[in-house]
C-alpha positions as CSV (number, residue, x, y, z in Angstrom):
1,M,120.9,-72.2,234.4
2,H,123.3,-71.7,231.5
3,Y,126.6,-73.7,231.3
4,V,129.6,-71.6,230.9
5,T,131.1,-70.9,227.4
6,D,134.7,-69.6,226.9
7,P,133.9,-65.8,226.8
8,T,132.3,-65.9,230.3
9,R,134.2,-68.6,231.8
10,S,136.8,-66.3,233.6
11,L,134.0,-64.1,235.1
12,S,132.1,-67.2,236.2
13,Q,135.3,-68.7,237.9
14,A,136.0,-65.4,239.7
15,I,132.4,-65.2,240.9
16,G,132.6,-68.7,242.2
17,V,135.9,-68.0,244.1
18,R,134.3,-65.0,245.7
19,V,131.1,-66.8,246.6
20,K,133.0,-69.6,248.2
21,R,135.3,-67.3,250.1
22,E,132.4,-65.2,251.5
23,R,130.5,-68.4,252.4
24,T,133.3,-70.1,254.1
25,A,134.4,-66.8,255.9
26,R,130.8,-67.0,257.6
27,R,131.3,-70.7,258.3
28,W,128.2,-71.3,256.2
29,T,127.5,-74.7,254.7
30,L,126.3,-75.0,251.1
31,D,122.9,-75.7,252.4
32,R,122.7,-72.6,254.6
33,L,123.6,-70.3,251.7
34,A,121.2,-72.0,249.4
35,E,118.4,-71.6,251.9
36,A,119.3,-68.0,252.7
37,A,119.5,-67.1,249.0
38,S,116.5,-69.0,248.0
39,V,118.3,-71.0,245.4
40,S,119.1,-74.7,245.0
41,R,122.2,-76.3,246.6
42,R,123.0,-77.6,243.2
43,M,123.1,-73.9,241.9
44,V,125.4,-72.8,244.7
45,V,127.7,-75.7,243.9
46,N,127.8,-74.9,240.2
47,V,128.3,-71.2,241.0
48,E,131.3,-71.9,243.3
49,K,132.8,-74.2,240.8
50,G,132.5,-71.6,238.0
51,E,130.6,-74.2,236.0
52,A,127.4,-72.1,235.5
53,N,126.6,-68.7,234.2
54,P,123.9,-67.7,236.7
55,S,121.1,-65.2,236.0
56,V,121.4,-61.6,237.5
57,A,118.5,-62.6,239.9
58,T,120.4,-65.6,241.2
59,L,123.5,-63.4,241.7
60,V,121.5,-60.8,243.5
61,R,119.9,-63.4,245.8
62,I,123.4,-64.8,246.7
63,S,125.0,-61.4,247.2
64,D,122.0,-60.2,249.4
65,A,122.1,-63.5,251.4
66,L,125.8,-62.9,252.1
67,G,125.2,-59.2,253.0
68,I,127.4,-57.9,250.3
69,G,126.8,-55.9,247.1
70,L,126.6,-57.5,243.6
71,P,129.7,-55.6,242.6
72,S,131.7,-57.6,245.3
73,L,130.9,-60.7,243.4
74,V,131.6,-59.5,239.8
75,E,134.1,-56.8,239.8
76,T,138.1,-57.3,240.0
77,P,139.1,-56.6,243.7
78,A,140.2,-52.9,244.1
79,T,143.7,-52.1,245.2
80,S,142.7,-48.5,245.9
81,E,139.7,-46.3,246.3
82,T,139.8,-45.4,242.7
83,R,138.7,-47.9,240.0
84,I,138.2,-47.2,236.4
85,T,136.3,-49.4,234.0
86,R,137.3,-48.7,230.5
87,N,134.9,-48.7,227.6
88,G,134.0,-52.4,226.8
89,E,135.3,-53.7,230.1
90,G,132.0,-53.8,232.2
91,S,130.5,-57.1,233.2
92,S,127.7,-58.2,231.0
93,L,125.3,-59.8,233.4
94,W,122.1,-59.9,231.4
95,R,121.5,-60.8,227.7
96,G,118.2,-60.4,226.0
97,R,116.8,-62.8,223.6
98,K,117.4,-60.5,220.6
99,G,120.9,-59.3,221.6
100,G,120.2,-56.6,224.2
101,Q,122.6,-56.4,227.2
102,G,122.7,-55.3,230.9
103,I,126.3,-54.3,231.7
104,L,127.4,-53.6,235.3
105,L,129.9,-50.6,234.8
106,A,130.9,-49.9,238.4
107,G,130.0,-50.5,241.9
108,A,130.9,-49.2,245.3
109,Q,130.8,-51.2,248.4
110,T,130.8,-49.5,251.8
111,P,128.2,-50.5,254.3
112,E,125.8,-49.6,251.6
113,S,126.0,-50.7,247.9
114,L,125.8,-48.7,244.8
115,E,125.9,-50.1,241.3
116,L,126.1,-48.2,237.9
117,W,124.7,-50.1,234.8
118,E,124.3,-49.5,231.1
119,W,121.3,-51.3,229.5
120,T,120.6,-51.6,225.8
121,M,117.3,-53.3,225.0
122,L,116.1,-54.3,221.5
123,P,112.4,-53.9,220.6
124,D,110.2,-56.3,222.6
125,E,112.9,-57.3,225.1
126,E,112.2,-57.0,228.9
127,H,113.8,-57.9,232.1
128,H,111.9,-59.0,235.2
129,S,113.5,-58.6,238.6
130,D,112.6,-60.0,242.1
131,P,112.6,-57.6,245.0
132,H,116.0,-56.6,246.2
133,A,116.8,-56.0,249.9
134,A,114.5,-53.8,251.9
135,G,115.1,-50.1,251.1
136,T,116.7,-50.6,247.7
137,R,116.1,-47.8,245.3
138,E,116.8,-47.6,241.5
139,L,117.3,-44.5,239.4
140,L,117.0,-44.8,235.6
141,Q,117.4,-42.4,232.8
142,V,116.5,-43.2,229.2
143,R,119.2,-42.1,226.9
144,A,117.6,-43.3,223.6
145,G,114.4,-44.9,222.6
146,T,111.3,-45.6,224.9
147,V,111.4,-47.7,228.1
148,S,108.4,-49.0,230.2
149,V,109.4,-49.3,233.9
150,W,107.2,-51.1,236.5
151,S,107.7,-51.5,240.3
152,G,105.0,-53.2,242.2
153,N,101.6,-52.2,240.5
154,H,102.9,-49.0,239.0
155,V,103.9,-48.7,235.4
156,H,105.6,-45.6,233.8
157,A,106.5,-45.1,230.1
158,L,109.6,-43.1,229.6
159,S,111.2,-41.4,226.5
160,A,114.8,-40.2,225.8
161,G,115.9,-37.9,228.5
162,D,113.3,-38.9,231.1
163,A,114.4,-40.2,234.5
164,I,112.8,-42.0,237.3
165,V,113.4,-43.1,240.9
166,F,111.5,-46.2,242.1
167,A,111.5,-49.0,244.8
168,G,113.8,-51.8,244.0
169,D,112.6,-53.9,246.9
170,A,109.3,-54.6,245.0
171,T,109.0,-56.8,242.0
172,H,110.1,-54.6,239.1
173,G,111.4,-54.5,235.6
174,Y,112.1,-52.7,232.3
175,A,110.9,-53.3,228.7
176,N,111.6,-51.7,225.4
177,T,108.1,-50.6,224.2
178,G,109.2,-49.0,221.0
179,T,110.3,-49.8,217.6
180,E,114.0,-49.0,217.9
181,S,116.8,-49.9,220.3
182,A,116.5,-48.4,223.8
183,V,119.5,-47.4,225.9
184,F,119.4,-46.4,229.6
185,S,121.6,-45.8,232.6
186,L,120.6,-47.4,235.8
187,A,121.9,-46.8,239.4
188,V,120.9,-49.2,242.2
189,F,121.3,-48.2,245.8
190,K,121.2,-50.8,248.6
191,P,121.3,-49.8,252.1
192,D,123.6,-51.2,254.9
193,S,122.3,-54.8,255.3
194,T,123.9,-55.1,258.7
195,K,121.4,-52.6,260.0
196,N,118.5,-55.0,259.4
């Protein structure tokens, strides 16, 4: 858990308000959400208060437990069907130890959830992800550099221009295996959680 600094405070507070709103709408206790999301009660409390900057994995666990997509927690509520994310306005939800970023650019929430990300990884950076909801699929295209993608026991080396579709409902991740920065676009599709 990372405590919030000024640049991320407003996003953390907005996430907290949304988590609390979704939890109370379901008449769930803090303990019930913590158990459903497999996170500590303290983490749920800190997220709802906007006092912590939770990891992407924690936000995914909470959004999956609530049956909503990650974009519902991190994006500004839409006033119409059309939403524009201007250059530099995406939500930075992952930061690598050398300065890379995973930025959520846009998302659509119908019964299904669809997320569009832009990732930049510096050499030797990697991101590990726990399995998402059953049926989740990820589509990734490398725009620059080289990226290693793994899902379950399968590992694939990709270069600029290569694309892959893989299971996001297995342990998976991405790594920059080259000597230069790697940039890739990522789309994450999660099926309707109410059908399970």
